[in-house]
C-alpha positions in Angstrom: 243.3 91.7 255.0 244.3 90.6 258.5 247.1 88.5 257.0 248.4 91.5 255.1 248.1 93.7 258.2 250.2 91.2 260.2 252.8 91.0 257.5 253.1 94.8 257.3 253.5 95.0 261.1 256.2 92.4 261.0 258.0 94.3 258.2 257.9 97.4 260.3 259.2 95.8 263.4 262.1 94.4 261.5 263.0 97.6 259.7 262.5 99.8 262.8 264.3 97.3 265.0 267.3 97.2 262.7 267.5 101.0 262.4 267.2 101.3 266.2 269.9 98.6 266.7 272.1 100.6 264.4 271.6 103.7 266.6 272.2 101.8 269.8 275.5 100.5 268.3 276.5 104.1 267.4 275.9 105.1 271.0 272.5 106.6 270.7 270.4 104.2 272.8 268.3 107.1 273.9 268.8 109.5 270.9 268.2 113.2 271.1 264.9 114.3 269.5 266.5 115.5 266.3 268.2 112.2 265.7 265.0 110.3 266.6 263.0 112.3 264.1 265.5 111.8 261.3 265.7 108.1 262.0 261.9 107.8 262.1 261.7 109.6 258.7 264.3 107.2 257.3 262.2 104.3 258.6 259.1 105.8 257.0 260.9 106.0 253.6 262.2 102.4 253.8 258.7 101.1 254.8 257.1 103.2 252.1 259.4 101.5 249.5 258.9 97.9 250.7 255.4 97.7 252.3 252.3 97.4 250.3 253.2 97.2 246.6 257.0 97.3 246.8 259.1 99.5 244.5 260.3 96.5 242.5 256.8 95.4 241.5 255.5 96.1 238.0 254.1 99.7 237.7 254.8 100.6 241.3 257.5 103.2 241.1 255.3 106.2 241.5 253.1 104.7 244.2 256.1 103.6 246.2 257.7 107.0 245.8 254.6 108.7 247.1 254.3 106.2 250.0 258.0 106.9 250.8 257.5 110.7 250.9 254.4 110.4 253.0 256.1 107.8 255.2 258.9 110.3 256.0 256.4 112.9 257.1 254.2 110.4 259.1 257.3 108.8 260.6 258.4 112.1 262.1 254.9 112.8 263.4 254.5 109.3 264.9 257.9 109.6 266.5 256.7 112.8 268.2 253.6 111.0 269.5 255.6 108.0 270.7 258.2 110.1 272.5 255.5 112.2 274.1 252.9 109.6 275.1 254.5 106.1 275.3 256.2 106.5 278.7 256.2 102.9 279.8 259.4 102.2 281.7 261.8 99.9 280.0 264.1 97.7 282.2 266.8 95.9 280.2 268.5 93.0 282.0 272.3 93.0 282.1 272.7 90.2 279.5 270.6 92.2 277.1 272.7 95.4 277.7 275.9 93.4 277.2 274.4 91.8 274.0 273.7 95.2 272.6 277.2 96.2 273.3 276.1 99.7 274.3 276.4 99.4 278.1 277.7 102.9 278.8 275.1 104.6 276.7 272.3 102.7 278.3 273.7 102.9 281.8 274.0 106.7 281.6 270.3 107.0 280.6 268.6 104.4 282.9 266.3 107.0 284.3 265.1 108.2 280.9 264.8 104.7 279.4 261.2 104.2 278.3 259.6 102.4 275.4 259.2 105.8 273.6 262.7 107.0 274.1 264.7 103.8 273.5 265.8 103.8 269.9 265.0 100.1 269.1 261.5 100.1 270.6 260.4 103.6 269.4 261.5 103.1 265.8 260.0 99.6 265.7 256.6 101.0 266.9 256.7 103.8 264.3 257.7 101.5 261.4 255.2 98.8 262.5 252.3 101.3 262.4 253.3 102.5 258.9 254.0 99.0 257.6 250.7 97.7 258.9 248.8 100.6 257.3 250.6 100.3 253.9 250.2 96.6 253.7 246.6 96.5 254.8 245.8 99.3 252.3 247.3 97.3 249.4 244.4 95.2 248.0 245.7 92.8 245.3 243.8 92.4 242.1 241.5 89.4 242.0 242.9 86.5 240.0 240.1 86.6 237.4 240.8 90.3 236.6 244.5 89.6 236.0 243.7 86.8 233.5 241.1 89.0 231.7 243.6 91.9 231.5 246.3 89.6 230.1 243.9 88.3 227.4 242.7 91.8 226.4 244.3 93.0 223.2 246.5 96.0 223.5 245.7 99.4 222.0 246.8 99.2 218.3 247.9 102.8 218.4 250.3 102.1 221.3 252.5 99.7 219.4 252.0 100.9 215.8 250.4 97.6 214.6 247.2 97.5 212.8 244.3 96.1 214.7 242.9 92.7 213.7 239.3 92.4 212.5 236.8 91.6 215.2 236.1 87.9 215.6 232.4 88.2 215.7 229.6 90.5 214.5 228.1 92.7 217.2 224.4 92.1 216.7 221.7 94.4 217.8 219.3 92.9 220.4 216.4 91.1 218.9 213.9 93.5 220.6 215.3 96.4 218.5 215.1 94.4 215.3 211.5 93.5 215.9 210.6 97.2 216.6 212.3 98.3 213.4 210.3 95.7 211.4 207.1 96.7 213.1 207.7 100.3 212.3 208.5 99.5 208.6 205.4 97.3 208.3 203.2 99.9 210.0 204.4 102.7 207.7 203.9 100.5 204.7 200.3 99.6 205.7 199.4 103.2 206.5 200.8 104.4 203.1 198.9 101.6 201.3 195.5 102.4 202.9 195.6 106.0 201.8 
């Protein structure tokens, strides 16, 4: 479970960081609240589709869709919490500002630059929480159950084929057979004595 949690957090950091990097490149290093909430909802949708049981897995379309919908709602709610309560000042060195290529946008908002308001860090935190939750919640089937399910015969009504005869006779337990014989003998003896 710990391994799945770490993988989910890493997926979230990557997705949120990439979305935040895109916002920084568009000039929204410290986005207004409405852009931050929309970006967090998009991050929640993407994480819902890829974390846990991904949408491309067998029989996962409905589950991934539900996770994506809930992820959009939770993403916006988590973004509210991050912007309100994560007020750790963030100081970016000049080489990092130059590497991001958004110098004017960051320079103009140096006073408001915190972990909760900077697009890359806030979206990475939101997506990491959601990714960790979804991946930790996804418990894979044990290997033995997968093999048994594969060996089980399909429902004959599902594919239109007639079912094969059972391979063995289902016997009643020996205890019940003994009781039946005792009852038959007991009834026979009582009838004979009268």
